[in-house]
C-alpha positions as CSV (number, residue, x, y, z in Angstrom):
1,M,-164.3,58.7,-45.9
2,L,-161.2,60.6,-44.7
3,L,-157.9,58.7,-45.2
4,A,-154.5,58.9,-43.7
5,V,-151.8,60.3,-46.0
6,G,-148.0,59.7,-45.7
7,C,-145.1,62.1,-45.8
8,G,-143.1,62.8,-48.9
9,E,-143.2,65.4,-51.6
10,R,-145.2,68.6,-51.1
11,K,-148.8,68.1,-51.9
12,T,-152.2,69.5,-50.9
13,Q,-153.2,67.9,-47.6
14,F,-155.2,68.9,-44.6
15,Q,-155.7,67.9,-41.0
16,I,-159.2,68.1,-39.6
17,V,-159.8,68.1,-35.8
18,N,-163.5,67.7,-34.8
19,Y,-164.4,68.8,-31.3
20,P,-167.8,67.1,-30.4
21,V,-170.0,68.8,-27.9
22,G,-169.6,65.8,-25.5
23,G,-165.8,66.4,-25.3
24,G,-162.7,64.9,-26.8
25,A,-161.2,65.3,-30.2
26,E,-161.3,63.3,-33.5
27,R,-158.4,63.8,-35.9
28,F,-158.4,63.1,-39.6
29,H,-155.9,63.6,-42.5
30,Q,-156.8,64.0,-46.1
31,G,-154.8,64.5,-49.3
32,F,-156.3,66.2,-52.4
33,D,-155.8,65.4,-56.0
34,E,-156.0,68.8,-57.7
35,C,-155.5,72.4,-56.5
36,Y,-155.9,75.7,-58.5
37,Y,-155.5,79.3,-57.6
38,W,-156.1,82.7,-59.2
39,F,-156.4,86.4,-58.2
40,D,-159.7,88.2,-58.5
41,G,-160.1,91.8,-59.8
42,N,-159.2,93.2,-56.3
43,Q,-156.0,91.1,-56.1
44,N,-157.5,88.8,-53.5
45,L,-156.4,85.2,-53.8
46,E,-158.8,82.3,-54.4
47,V,-157.7,78.7,-54.0
48,V,-159.8,75.5,-54.6
49,A,-158.8,71.9,-54.0
50,R,-160.7,68.7,-54.8
51,R,-160.4,65.0,-54.1
52,T,-162.6,62.5,-55.9
53,S,-163.0,58.9,-54.8
54,Q,-165.6,56.2,-54.3
55,T,-167.0,54.6,-51.1
56,D,-166.6,50.8,-50.7
57,E,-170.1,50.5,-52.2
58,G,-169.0,52.4,-55.4
59,V,-170.8,55.7,-54.6
60,P,-168.9,58.7,-56.0
61,T,-167.4,61.0,-53.3
62,T,-166.1,64.5,-53.7
63,Q,-164.4,66.6,-51.1
64,A,-163.5,70.2,-51.9
65,I,-162.0,73.2,-50.1
66,H,-162.3,76.8,-51.2
67,V,-160.2,79.5,-49.6
68,R,-160.8,83.2,-50.4
69,T,-158.6,85.9,-49.0
70,F,-159.9,89.4,-48.2
71,W,-156.5,90.8,-47.5
72,L,-153.0,89.5,-48.3
73,P,-150.0,89.7,-45.9
74,R,-147.1,91.6,-47.5
75,P,-143.7,90.8,-46.0
76,G,-142.1,94.0,-44.7
77,V,-145.3,96.0,-45.2
78,T,-148.2,94.2,-43.4
79,Y,-147.9,93.1,-39.8
80,A,-149.3,89.6,-39.8
81,E,-149.3,86.5,-37.6
82,P,-151.2,83.2,-37.7
83,T,-153.7,84.3,-35.1
84,M,-155.1,86.9,-37.5
85,I,-157.9,86.1,-39.9
86,N,-157.5,87.0,-43.6
87,A,-159.6,84.3,-45.4
88,T,-163.0,82.6,-45.6
89,V,-162.9,78.9,-45.8
90,S,-165.5,76.4,-47.0
91,Y,-165.1,72.6,-46.8
92,M,-167.6,70.5,-48.8
93,I,-168.2,66.8,-48.8
94,L,-170.5,65.2,-51.3
95,V,-171.4,61.4,-51.2
96,G,-173.6,60.6,-54.2
97,P,-176.4,63.2,-54.3
98,D,-176.0,64.0,-50.5
99,G,-173.6,66.4,-48.9
100,A,-172.7,68.9,-46.3
101,T,-170.6,72.0,-46.1
102,F,-168.7,73.5,-43.3
103,G,-167.5,77.1,-43.2
104,G,-165.5,79.6,-41.2
105,S,-162.4,81.7,-41.4
106,G,-158.7,81.3,-40.9
107,F,-155.3,82.7,-41.8
108,F,-153.8,81.8,-45.3
109,S,-150.2,82.6,-46.2
110,F,-148.4,81.7,-49.4
111,K,-145.4,82.0,-51.6
112,E,-145.8,82.2,-55.3
113,K,-143.1,81.0,-57.7
114,R,-141.2,83.8,-59.5
115,D,-142.8,82.7,-62.8
116,K,-146.2,83.0,-61.2
117,T,-147.3,79.5,-62.4
118,S,-147.7,77.8,-59.0
119,L,-147.7,78.5,-55.2
120,V,-147.3,76.8,-51.9
121,G,-149.8,78.0,-49.3
122,R,-150.6,77.3,-45.7
123,L,-154.0,77.5,-44.0
124,E,-153.5,77.9,-40.3
125,L,-156.1,77.0,-37.7
126,S,-159.3,77.8,-39.5
127,S,-162.4,77.3,-37.4
128,L,-165.4,75.6,-39.1
129,T,-169.0,74.9,-38.2
130,P,-171.8,73.2,-40.2
131,Q,-173.4,75.5,-42.7
132,R,-175.5,73.8,-45.3
133,R,-176.7,70.3,-46.2
134,V,-177.9,68.8,-49.5
135,G,-180.3,65.9,-49.4
136,E,-179.5,63.5,-46.6
137,G,-175.9,64.8,-46.1
138,D,-174.5,63.9,-42.7
139,K,-173.4,66.5,-40.2
140,L,-169.9,65.0,-39.9
141,F,-168.4,67.7,-37.7
142,E,-169.8,69.8,-35.0
143,R,-167.0,72.3,-34.4
144,A,-163.7,71.6,-36.3
145,T,-160.4,73.1,-37.1
146,L,-158.8,72.7,-40.5
147,E,-155.2,73.4,-41.3
148,G,-152.8,72.2,-44.0
149,E,-150.7,72.9,-47.0
150,M,-152.0,73.7,-50.5
151,V,-149.8,73.2,-53.6
152,G,-151.6,74.9,-56.4
153,V,-151.3,75.5,-60.1
154,R,-152.3,79.0,-61.4
155,D,-155.3,78.3,-63.6
156,R,-158.2,80.7,-63.3
157,K,-160.4,78.7,-65.8
158,A,-160.0,75.3,-64.0
159,G,-160.3,76.9,-60.6
160,T,-163.4,78.9,-61.5
161,M,-165.0,75.8,-63.1
162,L,-164.4,73.8,-59.9
163,A,-165.7,76.7,-57.7
164,N,-168.8,77.1,-59.9
165,E,-169.5,73.4,-59.6
166,M,-169.3,73.5,-55.8
167,H,-171.5,76.6,-55.8
168,R,-174.1,74.8,-58.1
169,V,-174.4,72.0,-55.6
170,F,-174.1,73.9,-52.3
171,G,-174.6,77.6,-53.1
172,P,-171.9,80.2,-53.1
173,M,-169.5,80.8,-50.2
174,P,-170.8,83.6,-48.0
175,D,-169.1,87.0,-48.6
176,Y,-166.9,88.4,-45.8
177,Q,-168.9,90.9,-43.8
178,R,-167.1,93.6,-41.9
179,K,-168.4,94.3,-38.4
180,P,-170.0,97.7,-38.1
181,D,-167.9,100.4,-36.5
182,N,-170.7,101.0,-34.0
183,P,-170.5,98.2,-31.4
184,D,-174.2,98.7,-30.5
185,L,-175.2,97.3,-33.9
186,Y,-174.2,93.7,-33.2
């Protein structure tokens, strides 16, 4: 299901590394066909990417990634480094009516074009674990990291439609929850 992609022009592509409980690592690379971004009412960034294809048997397959920031690094204002977390990440795979979703957090940085019509963003070392299944969806990964580059077009309508379709199938992404100030509460 995950295919290798070559080098060339900038495009939305990710590297997934699965770390099975028995040890070792499995590496996958995947390119995505479409990518959209927009800012919500709190100026947090949302980015969605999707790839559609078919299995060898002709079964429709969709892979989607949804990144939602809860704070944005501001050069010269905000101290930020890639080991910090500023986004929730959800990776969804649907094969026919069956699917699975993996979620976690990571660090997302980006540079928007001056005319605010597109951006290039980088997701760095997000950690993902299985979260939800639909039908007979396979648990493809046990513990995984996801990183890569997103080249998106600013289109709130197309992005929201894609995010809503993913939510319809898998349910909404979990909201970011701040840890309580009192360490005895967790």
